[in-house]
C-alpha positions in Angstrom: -7.2 21.9 -5.2 -5.0 24.5 -3.6 -1.5 23.8 -2.4 -2.4 23.6 1.3 -5.0 20.9 0.7 -2.5 19.0 -1.5 0.1 19.3 1.3 -2.3 18.1 3.9 -3.5 15.2 1.8 0.2 14.2 1.1 1.1 14.2 4.8 -2.1 12.3 5.7 -1.2 9.7 3.1 2.3 9.5 4.3 1.1 9.0 7.9 -1.2 6.2 6.8 1.7 4.5 5.0 4.1 5.1 7.9 1.7 3.4 10.3 1.1 0.6 7.9 4.8 0.1 7.3 5.2 -0.1 11.1 2.7 -2.9 11.3 4.3 -4.7 8.4 7.8 -4.4 9.8 6.8 -5.6 13.3 4.6 -8.5 11.9 7.4 -9.5 9.5 10.0 -9.3 12.2 7.9 -11.6 14.3 7.8 -14.1 11.5 11.6 -14.0 11.4 12.3 -14.6 15.2 9.4 -16.8 16.4 9.3 -20.5 15.9 6.3 -21.3 13.6 5.0 -23.9 16.0 4.8 -21.3 18.7 2.9 -18.7 16.8 -0.8 -18.3 17.7 -2.9 -20.6 15.5 0.5 -22.4 14.6 -1.1 -25.8 14.9 -3.7 -24.9 12.2 -1.2 -23.5 9.8 -0.3 -25.7 6.9 3.3 -27.0 6.9 4.1 -25.6 3.5 3.2 -22.1 4.9 5.4 -22.7 7.9 8.3 -23.8 5.8 8.3 -20.4 3.9 7.6 -18.1 6.9 11.1 -16.5 6.7 10.6 -15.6 3.0 7.1 -14.2 3.8 8.6 -12.1 6.7 11.4 -10.7 4.6 8.9 -9.9 1.9 6.6 -8.2 4.3 9.3 -6.1 5.9 10.6 -5.1 2.4 7.2 -4.2 1.2 6.6 -2.1 4.3 9.9 -0.2 4.0 9.3 0.5 0.3 6.1 2.3 1.1 8.0 5.1 2.9 10.0 6.4 -0.1 8.2 8.4 -2.8 10.5 7.0 -5.3 9.5 3.4 -4.6 5.8 4.0 -4.0 4.7 2.3 -7.3 6.5 -1.0 -6.9 5.6 -0.9 -3.1 1.9 -0.7 -4.0 2.2 -3.8 -6.2 4.1 -5.7 -3.5 1.8 -4.6 -0.7 -1.3 -5.4 -2.7 0.1 -8.8 -3.5 1.0 -9.5 0.2 -2.4 -8.4 1.6 -4.1 -10.4 -1.1 -2.1 -13.4 -0.1 -2.9 -12.8 3.6 -6.6 -12.7 2.6 -6.2 -15.9 0.7 -4.6 -17.6 3.6 -7.6 -16.9 5.8 -10.3 -17.9 3.3 -9.8 -21.6 3.4 -9.9 -21.8 7.1 -13.2 -19.8 7.3 -11.5 -17.0 9.4 -12.4 -13.4 9.2 -10.1 -11.5 6.8 -11.6 -8.1 7.6 -8.4 -6.8 9.2 -6.3 -7.7 6.1 -8.8 -6.1 3.9 -8.7 -2.9 5.9 -4.9 -2.8 5.7 -5.2 -3.2 1.9 -7.6 -0.3 1.7 -5.4 1.9 4.0 -2.6 1.1 1.6 -4.5 2.3 -1.5 -6.1 5.3 0.3 -2.7 6.4 1.5 -1.4 6.2 -2.1 -4.3 8.1 -3.5 -3.6 10.9 -1.0 0.1 10.9 -1.7 0.2 10.6 -5.4 -3.4 10.8 -6.8 -2.1 10.3 -10.4 -0.8 6.9 -9.4 -4.1 5.4 -8.2 -6.5 7.6 -10.1 -4.9 8.4 -13.4 -7.9 10.7 -14.6 -7.0 13.1 -11.8 -3.9 14.5 -13.7 -5.6 14.7 -17.1 -4.6 17.8 -18.9 -7.4 20.4 -19.4 -9.0 20.6 -22.8 -7.9 23.5 -25.0 -10.2 26.5 -24.8 -10.8 29.0 -27.5 -8.0 27.7 -29.7 -4.9 27.9 -27.5 -3.1 25.1 -25.7 -3.5 24.5 -21.9 -1.0 26.3 -19.8 -0.1 28.8 -22.6 -1.2 32.4 -22.8 -4.3 33.0 -24.7 -3.9 34.6 -28.0 -3.8 38.4 -28.0 -7.2 40.0 -28.7 
């Protein structure tokens, strides 16, 4: 892959993460400022979930913001995967569609694969096999 393609993939992955982080920050902010009983579907939400809505909102905001920095991308992927998995699990018992949460989880992983392929697909950065008795990256032996 040439450097132009790598740069384009990196920026595309960053754009996906930037948009996802925006969704997460806005959604988490709503969890902090809105009364749980006034939220859409609030009457169907279990009380245990309503009691922890502030913690969920803070975790969502933190996870979204961590996606933006290259240095915090690995822990952000763990946190975002856990968050979106929890969101999927919150919709399963009610029989609601969890397609949107699944799409956000996929966007998170696709963005990471574009930004840092070795993080998601470890075999991408495998060193090449030695050829003709010399190490990869070194000059071939003189003829």
